[in-house]
N, C-alpha and C positions, 0 to 999 in steps of 0.2 A: 280350536283351530279352524273349525268349519265356520264359526261366527265371524272370526277375524277375516276369513276369505270373503264372506258375503258382504262384510262392511267395506272391504277394499273394493269389491266389484261396484258397490253402490257409489262410493266416493269417485272411482274412475268414471262411471257413466254419467254422473252429475258434472264432473269437471269438464268432460268432452262436450256435454250439452251447453255449459256456460261458454265454452270456447267457440262452438257453433254461433251462439247468439252474439258473441263478440265479433265474429267474422261478419255476421250479418249486419251489424251496426257499422263497422268500418268499411264494408264492401262497397265498391264503386258501382256495380250494377245491382239494383234491388230485386230484379226478377231472377237473374241467374246467379245462383248461390251455391257455394261450396257447403256440403252438409257432412261434417265428419261424424256426427251422431248417427245419421242414416248409414254411413259406411260401416261404422262400429256395429249397429244393429243387424245389418246384412251379413257381416263377417261372422258374428256370434251365431246368427240363425242358420247360416249355410254351412259353416265349418265346425263349430263347437257347441252346437245347440244341446242344452240339458236343463234340468230343473234348477240348477244353481244360479241361473241367470234371471229367474223369474222375479225375485225380489229386487234386482237391480233395475229391470225394466219398470217394475211397479213404482219404486221410490223415485226414479228419475222422471216418470210421468207425473207423479204426485208433486214433485218440486216444480216442474214446469207449469202445471196447473196453478199452483199456489202463487207463484210470483210473475208469470209472464202471460197468462191468458185469462180470459173471462169465461171459459168453458166450465161445465159442471165438474166438480171436484172428482177426479179419477178417470175422466173420459180419456185423457191422454195416456194414462196407464193402460187402459183397456186397448188403445190403439196401438201401442208399442207391443204389448203381449200378443195381440191379434196379427200384428206385422210379423213377429217372430214365428208364430205358428204357421202362418200362410207361407212365408218364405221358405221355411224348413220343409214343408209339404211339397211345394212347387219344386224346389231344388232336389229333393230326393225322387221325384217322379219324372223329371225330364232328363234328356240326355245331357251328359257333362261336356257340352261343347259351348263355344262362345255365344252362340245365338240363344240357347236355352238359359245360360247364366244371365245374359242381358235381359231376357224376358222376365226372369225372376226378379232381377234389380229394378226393372221398369214397374212391375207390379208393386214392389216395396216402395218406390218413389210415389206411386199413385196413392198408396195407403198413407204415406207419411204426409203427403200434401192434400189430403182429402178435403179439408176445410176450404182451400182456395178453389178446388174444382166445384164443390157444392155452391159456394157463394157466387161464383162466375164462371158458368160452364160455357166457354167459347173455344173456337179452334185456336185462337191465340194462346189461351191458357194451356191447352193440350200441348201446343208446340213448345211452350216454355218448360213444361214438365218433362217432355221428351228431351230437350237440350240439357235440363238439369240432370236427368238421368244418364245421359251420354258423359257429360263431364265427370260426374261422381262415380260412374262405372270405371271410367279410365283411371281415376285416382284409386278406386278400389283394387283394380288389377295391378297397379304399381305397388300398393301396400302388400297385397297378397303375394306378388312375386318376391318382394323384399323379405317377408316373413317366411317364405318357403325355402329361401336360399341358404344352403348349408355351406358356409364359408370354409369349414374345416376339410371338406371332401374335394374342394376345387384345387387344382394345381396352378401355381403361379407361372 
């Protein structure tokens, strides 16, 4: 049963990664992207972080390195696992208000887009990453509110 759960997490992570790449191909604005995989990584790292997701982080990074990048094999896996650990650490150490949560999301976005920062470190690039984090943080909050809503306790 545990193996089936691990395989389902791996398939879910890879599916959302493919969906993100599809959005990037179809998207109108090449710099401003919607990153559902980053939102998933942040949600898992901040709300439900456990060892059961390490294999899903690892295999989704391997899949991404294998088919979509020219990075060293496994470097994206290390980036995803590092992102999960750092976001979990920051999220547990800061106050649970909107500013602290956004700071953790901004750090996650910087780690997620570290290649673009390393290759071209400009104020324009940092502005784009800030806008990406604002847009995706708003989507994260919408998804988080939707997932936390208990429809059976609400009166109509």
